[in-house]
C-alpha positions as CSV (number, residue, x, y, z in Angstrom):
1,M,99.5,123.1,79.3
2,T,96.3,125.1,79.6
3,E,95.1,124.1,83.1
4,P,96.9,123.3,86.3
5,R,97.5,119.6,87.1
6,L,97.7,118.3,90.7
7,F,100.8,116.1,90.9
8,R,101.7,115.8,94.6
9,V,100.0,116.1,98.0
10,M,102.2,116.3,101.1
11,L,101.2,114.8,104.5
12,E,103.2,115.8,107.6
13,V,104.2,113.1,110.1
14,A,106.5,112.8,113.1
15,D,108.0,109.4,112.5
16,L,108.9,108.6,108.9
17,D,109.6,104.9,109.4
18,R,106.3,104.4,111.3
19,A,104.4,106.5,108.7
20,T,106.0,104.6,105.8
21,D,105.0,101.3,107.3
22,L,101.5,102.4,107.9
23,Y,100.9,103.8,104.4
24,R,102.7,100.9,102.8
25,E,100.3,98.5,104.5
26,L,97.2,100.7,104.1
27,L,97.8,101.5,100.4
28,G,99.2,98.1,99.5
29,I,102.2,99.6,97.7
30,D,105.9,100.1,98.7
31,G,106.5,103.6,97.6
32,Q,110.0,105.0,97.5
33,R,112.2,106.8,100.0
34,H,113.5,110.2,98.9
35,P,116.0,112.7,100.4
36,G,114.7,115.2,102.8
37,A,112.9,112.9,105.2
38,R,110.1,111.9,102.8
39,H,108.6,108.8,101.3
40,Y,106.6,109.0,98.0
41,F,103.6,106.8,97.1
42,D,102.5,107.0,93.4
43,C,98.7,107.0,93.6
44,G,97.6,107.0,89.9
45,G,99.5,110.0,88.7
46,V,99.3,112.0,92.0
47,V,102.1,111.4,94.5
48,L,101.2,111.1,98.1
49,A,104.3,112.4,99.8
50,V,104.8,111.6,103.5
51,L,107.2,114.2,105.1
52,D,108.7,113.8,108.6
53,V,108.7,117.4,109.7
54,S,109.9,116.4,113.2
55,Q,113.4,115.9,111.7
56,G,113.4,119.7,111.3
57,G,112.2,120.3,114.8
58,L,108.5,120.9,113.8
59,S,105.3,119.3,114.9
60,P,103.1,117.8,112.1
61,T,100.1,119.8,111.0
62,P,97.3,117.7,109.6
63,G,96.7,118.1,105.8
64,P,93.4,118.8,104.0
65,K,90.2,117.2,105.0
66,S,89.9,114.7,103.3
67,L,92.1,113.1,100.6
68,Y,90.0,110.9,98.4
69,F,91.3,107.6,96.9
70,A,89.4,105.5,94.3
71,V,90.1,101.8,94.9
72,D,89.2,98.6,93.2
73,D,88.3,96.8,96.4
74,V,87.1,99.1,99.2
75,E,86.5,96.1,101.6
76,E,90.2,95.0,101.3
77,I,91.5,98.5,102.2
78,H,88.9,98.7,105.0
79,Q,90.3,95.4,106.5
80,R,93.8,96.9,106.3
81,A,92.7,100.1,108.0
82,A,91.0,98.1,110.8
83,R,94.2,96.1,111.4
84,L,96.1,99.4,111.6
85,A,93.5,100.9,114.0
86,V,93.0,104.0,111.8
87,L,89.3,103.9,111.1
88,A,87.8,107.4,111.5
89,P,86.0,107.8,114.9
90,Y,83.5,110.4,113.8
91,Q,80.3,110.4,111.8
92,V,79.4,111.6,108.2
93,H,75.8,112.5,107.7
94,G,74.8,110.6,110.8
95,A,76.6,107.4,109.9
96,A,79.9,106.0,111.2
97,A,82.7,107.4,109.0
98,G,84.8,104.3,109.5
99,D,82.1,101.9,108.2
100,V,82.0,100.9,104.5
101,I,78.6,102.1,103.4
102,E,76.9,103.9,100.5
103,R,77.0,107.6,101.3
104,P,74.0,109.9,100.6
105,W,75.8,111.1,97.4
106,G,76.1,107.5,96.1
107,E,79.8,106.7,96.9
108,R,80.5,103.4,98.7
109,S,83.3,104.6,101.1
110,F,84.9,104.8,104.5
111,Y,87.2,107.3,106.2
112,V,90.5,106.9,108.2
113,V,92.6,109.2,110.3
114,D,96.3,108.5,110.7
115,P,98.2,109.0,114.0
116,W,99.2,112.5,112.9
117,G,95.6,113.7,112.2
118,N,95.6,113.3,108.4
119,D,92.2,112.4,107.1
120,L,91.6,110.1,104.1
121,C,88.6,108.6,102.4
122,F,88.6,105.4,100.3
123,C,85.9,105.1,97.7
124,Q,84.9,102.1,95.6
125,D,85.8,102.8,92.0
126,G,82.6,102.8,89.9
127,T,80.7,104.7,92.6
128,L,82.6,108.0,92.5
129,Y,80.6,111.2,92.7
130,T,82.4,113.5,90.3
């Protein structure tokens, strides 16, 4: 291997069952429970690991801003996010982050914030700015 490869991203939460249910619904995949108060979701070769740090007596610290997911149907994921009440309440370049729109850089996307402050963005595949 000549270059590093990102294989897992950890998000801290305070209620593993609630977080598992939220991410299972949002992502549309079951994932798998693992020892150590964590649940893994395979997202195309990179594992999204949800870790309940409260079981060790800690408070969750939000992860990086933002994690970006390429999806086949951004509207379907947006509907799930709306049902889960996790659409981002802020603006991106003067537009509502929680709305599915074409961003100035050409991506059709929207943002969510989970109950523990973790920020995610879902982008329509085929419009990704790389």
